[in-house]
N, C-alpha and C positions, 0 to 999 in steps of 0.2 A: 565523807562530805567536807568540802572545803569551807573554811571560815570566811565569812563575808569580809572583803577588804575594800575600803573606800579611800580614794585619792582626792584630796582637795588641792586645787591649783589657784594660787593668788597672784594677781598682777598688780603690785602696789603702785605702779606709775602708769596705769593703763591709759587714762585720758590724755596725759601729756605725751607718752611714747607713741600713741596712735598718730598724733600730729607730727612728732619729731621724725617719724619714719620717712616723711616726704619733705621735711625742712632740714636738710643737711647742714645748713649754715648755722643752725642754732644748737648743735649738739653739745657744745662746750660752754653754753651760756645758761644761767638760771632761767628756767621756763616754767610757766604755770598756765593752767586753763581756768578761766574766770566764768562764774555762773551768776545769774541774776537771782538775788534773794530779796524780793520786795523792791525797795528803793536803793538797796545796797548791792555791792558786788563783792563776792567772796571767792577764795581759791578753792576750786573743786578737785583739782589734780595737779601734782607737782612733779617735776623731773628730779633726778638724783642730785643735781647741782643746786636746785632750789631748796631741797630739804637740807642739804649740807650747809646752806647759808642761814639756817635757823628758821625757815618758814614752815608752816604746817597747814594741813588741810582744814578748810572752814575759816581761815583767817581773813579779815577784811582786806580788800585790795589796797586801801590807803596805808594801813599799817605795814603790809608787806613791802610796798614801795619805799616806805621810810626806812625799813630795815635793810632792804636790798635794792638800791637805786638802779642797778643794772638788770633788774628783772624784766623779762620779755613775757607778755601775756597774749592769750588768744581766747576769743569768745567761745563758750561752750556750745556745741551742737548736739542736743540730746538724741535727736533722731539718728545722726551718724554714729554716735556711741552705741546706741541700741543695735543698729545694723552690724557694727563691728563685733559686738558681743555674740550676735547670731552667727557671724562668720567663724568666730573662735569655737563655738559649740560644734560647728560642722568640721572644723579642723581637728578638734580633739577626738572625733569619731574614729580616727585611725588607731587610737590606743584602746578604745572600748566602745561597744555599741550602746552603752548606758551612760549618757552624758547629759548634764543639765547645768544651767547657769546658777551660780551661788553668789548672792549679794553679800558684801559689795565688791564688785570687780574681780570675780573669780569663777571657777568651774568646779564641779564635783563629778567624779567618775567612779563607777562601780567596776573595779578591775578584777573582780573575782574570776579566776580561771584564765586571765589574760596575761599575767606577768611573765609566764614562761616563754611567751613569744618574743620577748625583748631581753631575755637573759636574766629574768628575775625582777623583783620589785625595785632594787636599786638601779638596775639597767633601764627599766622603763622610765623611772623618774629622771635619770640622767639624759635619756633620749628626749624626753619631753622638754626639759629645760634647755637643752641644746637647740632643738628645733625652734623654740620660742625666741632664743637669742638671735638666731638667724633671721627672724622676722623683725628684729629690733625691739623685742619685748623682754622685760625682766620677769621671770616666773619663780615662785617659791612654792614648794610642794610639801604637803603633809599627808602621811599615810597611817591609817588606823582602822579599827574594826567598825567605827560608827562615823557618820557624817559630822557630828558635833566635835568628836575628838580630832578628826582630820582637819577640820576648820581651825581648831585651836592650835594644833601643831604647826600648821602652815603660817599662822600669823603671830604666834607668840613663842614658839620653841626657839631657844637661842637668842631671844631678844633681851636687851638690857632692861630688866624690870626693876621695880622699886618695892618689891614685896617684903624686903627685910628692913626697910627704912622706917623711920618714925613719921609722925604727921608733919615734920618739917622738911620732908623730902622735896626735891626740886620740882617734881611733877605736880606738887600742890601749891606752887607759888604762882604769881601772876604771869600771864602770857608773855609780857614784854621782858620780864626777868629771865624766863626760860629761854626765850629766843636769843637774848644776848649770851646766855651761858652756852647754848648749843653752838652759836656762831664762834665764840672764842674757843670752844673745845675742838671744833673742826678746823680752825686755823692751825692748831698745833698738830692735827692729824689729817692734813689735807689730802694725803695720797691714799686714804682709805674711804670706805663707804660709811654712811651713818651707822650709829651703834645698833640699829635694829637688824642689820644684815651683816653677816661675817663671811663673805665670800661664798664659795660653793658648798662649804660645810654647813652653813646656815640655810642653804637652799634645799637640803635633803633631810627631812625629819620623818623617821619611821618608828611607829610603835609596834613591836612584835605582836603576833596574834595572842590574844588573851592577856595582854599586859597593859590594857588601857588605863587602869587605875594608877599604876606607877608612872606612866607617861604624862598623865594630867596632874598629878599631885603637886608638882612644883610650879605649875603655871599660874599666872594671876587670875583672879575671878573674872576679869573682863574677857577671858578666853571662852566663857560660857555664853557669849552673845547676849549679854544683859544690857539693860538701859544704864546710862551713865549715873542716874540718881541712885539706882540700886547698888552699883559698884562703889559709889562714894559712901553710902550707908554701911556697907560691909567693911570698908576700909576703916571707918571710924570706930568700928567695934573690934578691930584687929583681925578680921577674917579677910586676909589678903590673897591667900592661895586657895586653889581648888581643894587641896588636901585638907584645909581647915574646915571645909564644908562636907566632905565625904562622910565623916563620922557623925555629923550632927543629925538629930531627929528631924524628920521631914515636916511634921505638923507645925512645930514652932517656926521653922523657916518660912513655910507658906503663909502662916498667920502674920508674920512680921514684915516679910519682904515680897509677898505675893506668890501666886502659884507659878508664875513664869520662871522664877528661880529654880524651883524644884523640878519643873518640867525640863528645863535646859540641862540641869545637872543629870537627871535620869537619862535623857537622850544621849548625852555625851558618854555616859558609862554603859550604855546599851541596855538599860533596864526598861526603857520605853522605846518602842520602834519608831524610827524616823525614815519613812520610805523616800526613795529618790524617784521623781517623776521625770523621765527623759524628755527632752524637747522633741516634739513631733513636728515634722515639716508641715507648715501651714501654707495653703495656697494664697498667693499674694496677687492682688489685682492692682497693678501699678503700671504707669507708662510715663516716659519722660521725653523732653524735646530740648535738644541743644541748639541754641540760636547762633547764627553766624556772627552777629554783632550784638553787643549789650543793648537792651531796651529798657525804657523806664516809663513809657506812656501806657495809660489804661487801655487804649485801643489796641496797642501792640500785644498786650497780655491777653486781651479777649480774642484777638486773631489767633494767637498760639493756643488758647484754650479750645477754640473751635477745631483745631487739629488733634488735640489730645482727647477730648471727650468721646468722639466716635470710636477711637481705639480702645479706651477704657470700657465703654459700654459693650463693645463686641466681646472683650474678655469676660465680662459678666454674663452676657446672654449665652455665650457658648457653654458656660457651666450652670446655667439655670439660676443665676444669682442676681440680686438687685442690691444697690448700694443704699445703706441707711445713714452713712456718714462718709463724707468725702473731704480729703485734705489736699490743698494746693500749696506746694512749696516752691518758693522762688530762691534759687541759688545765685547770690550776688557775686560781683567780681572781686569783692574783698573777702571771699570765702566765708561769709556769714549767710544765714538763711532767714527768710521771712516766710511765715506760713499762715494760712487761713483755713478754717475748717467749718463746714456746714453740716447740719443734720437734716434728714428728710423725714416727713411724717409717715411715709410708706416707702417700701423698697422700690427703687427705680432703676431701670436699665436703658433709659432713653436720654439722649443729650438734652432734649428740650425740657426735661423735668429738672435737670441738675444745673444747667447753665445759668438760669436767672438767679439762683441762690448764690452761686459763686460770683456773679457779676456785681451783686450788692456788696460783697466783701472786698473786691479788688481795689476799690477806691481808697481803702484804709491801709494798703500795703506801702511800705517805704522801699523804693527801688535803690536807694543809696547812690552809688556810682554806676549802677546799671545791673541788669539781670541777664545772665548768659545761659541759664538752664532753668526749665520749669519741670516740675515733677508732680504728677496727679495720681492719687492713690485712694482707693475705696477702703477705708479703715474698718468699717463694720458692714457686713453684708448679711442678707437673708434670702432664702429661696423665693423665687418668683414662679408662680404657676400660671400657665396659659389657660384662659377660659374660652370655651367654645359654646355658642348658643345652641341649645337643644330643646326639644319639646314643642309645645304649642307656640304659634307665631306671636300671639299677644303676650303670653307669659314670658317668652324670650325677650320681647321688647321691653317689658316691665323690668326684667332683670338688668338689661343693658342700661336702662335709664337710671336705675338705682345705683349701679356701679359708676355711671358717669357722674352722678351727684356726689357720690363718696369720693371719687377721684378729685373733683373740684374742691371739696372741703379739705382734703388732705394736701392739695397743692397750696391752698390758702394758708393752712397751718405751717407748711414748710416756709412760706415767704415771711410770715410773722415770726416764726421761730428763728429765722436767720438774723432777725434784729434783736429780739428779746430773749431768745433761747427757747427750745422746745419744752423744757421743764416748766416754763412759766405758763404754758397753755394747758388748762385742765378741764375736765368734764366730771359731772356727777353721775353716780350710779346708785340705784336703790340698794339699801342694805337690809338685811334680815334682822331688824331690831324694832321693838315698839317704843324705845326711848326716843324722844323727839330729836335730840341733838345727834343721835346715832342712826337716824333713818336714811342717811345718804353717805356715800363714800366719795372722796375726791381722788380721781385718777389722772395720770398724765394722758392727755388726749392723743399724743403721738404713739403711745404704746398700749392703747385700749380701743375697743370698738364701742359704738353707742349701745346703750342698754336695749336689749331686745324687748319688743312689745311695749305696752303702755306702763307708765309709772303707777305703781300700786297706790290706790286711794287710801288715806288714813281713816281710821274709824270716826274721826271728827275733824273739822277744818283746822288747818294749821296757819299760823300768822305769816304775813309776808316777810317780816323782819324778825329774826331771833337773835338773842344775845345771851350771855351768861346771866343766871338769875341774880336780880338786884333786890335788895331788901326793901320791903314796903312797911311803913309805920301804920299799923292798923290793929284793932282789937284781936287778941289771941283766941279767936273762936273759929270753928270751921265754916260758919255762915259768911257769905260775901259781905264785906264791910260797906256801910253806907257812905262813909267818908274815910279817906286814907291819904297819907303823905308819901309821895314818890318823886325822887329827883329834886327835892327841895321845895316842892309846892303842894298845896292841898288839892285834892280831886274829890268830886262827889259822883257817886255811882248812880246812873239813871236806870240801867238795866243790867242783868246778869244772866248768863246762860251756862248751864253745867249741872253737876260737875262731871268731868271725865277723869276717872281714877287711873293712875299709872303707878305701877309698883316697880322697884328697881330689880335688876337681874340678880337673882339670888346666888348665881354661880360666879359672879364677879364682885370684887370689892372696889367699887368706884367711889373715889373721894367726893365727887360731886353729888352722889346720891346717898350719902350717909344720913341725910335728913329723913329717910324713910319714905313711906307712901305719900304721893302727891294727889291732890284734887285740883284739877285745872278748871278755870272759869273764864268765859269771855265777858268782860266788863266794859260797858259803854259809859264814858264819863260825861260830865256836864258840857264839855266843849266838843263833843262828838267823837273823841278818840276811843277806839276799841282796843283795849289792852288784853293781854293774855296773862292772867294772874293764877297763881296756884298756892294752895295751903299745904305746907309740909307738916305731916303729923308728928314728925320727930322720931328718929331712930336712935343713933348715938349722939344726936344734936338736939337742941331745943326746937320746938315747933314754931311756926310763924308763917307770915305771908311774904311772897316774892313775886316779882314781875319778870317775865322771860321773853316777851315779844309784843308786837303790835300788828294788828290787821290793817289791810288797806282801807 
């Protein structure tokens, strides 16, 4: 039986090189892709020249431009990057049928039994790197018995690490100091790549079968896919290499640094299985329209939408599907994208159900210098079943009327949800609990049906308004008080009805019911207010009176 062999392929400049493939004029200029991070702009991907200039991923755009004034930037398009990664998964299928995306910016392949087709494992890796270079992409491969070890070898084997340095190492200094140091270092060595990569030799990293421990021992602990905070804590304790952790007891490590550290270590060493789920081709319901001239008016976009929607709905109806979420993307002439997305309260495959929701969002789109392509996609779909009336005429008519009322309600929810979000529209369902505050569940209206039948009647009337129990200043006796203070004023009781005894659920430890058994009373005050008071007999807390609601 062959040992399992996993190949990790890392594209360190993926976001930048995806754009540089079609921007030949920028190949020798520092280039970076910029992403929006709240109100700030950061570098999400850099070219080799930008990294050689001392820039780094996640750096603020203003700081990067101050360090490298000749930097050329491009706005990130997450949808295009995701589509490109899907294309890379399909491309890698020529090397193995078991391929999946591996974040960040990489692929993972199970090449067990495939390497001999390419002249062995080194031949397969050389072929893959060469084919990637022909597409304008830089690829670095790591091969081991586990996905975690392959990931670590691809990204850290052969890298210039600081595992032997003290706490005064340069990678622990301020970002600006490190950037200047990196820039000065590469000025002296401008004809080479950054220290992270050393030519083709650094692009091929292979751990022979059964030698995962030795291959990982010299790598930094960051190669275990840990959080930065955990890596910093380990470094402060002198645990800078994976070899420093392999011999440590698991229980103290998990107790001090969390279970994720132990899990990642065991996955990398093969002591805990880490399955690879290959990407399955998913049906996509999308259509696009290229415009002869750029447009920017809402009427023009709506006219184009009237041509896109029938085609999309036909794709859906042919597969028996209906859209629950639809995204409209406008590709502008400056190669940026504006997108709006709407959700539907029920799956729809007819243009008249989707168009009004998109029309409400189009007014907020920024056309910039003009829109030359529109793309419409159903991002979430559900099966739609055809209904045919059967049975008695009157019964069939009643069913059709009920379905029509339901469709009208769902269409209204879709219109409101387009403005405030479908998650903000909720409905109540009866719950199987005798506790007053647990007698109902709040569900999202778009993803739930109305409660069947009638709402179950409680054993005693419930108040119109309920709130968390508020303390009442009254004599500490189970009998209803004649006079009591609540919310800063005195009240006199004219009548009292009760009690209704409610006990807490013994199988649950609810902090709100640690006061023990409650006796609820309906108390009418001197000003005509009917309050819902209860006397808590005291469980793990002191007994006393509380007010929890008010009747109409």
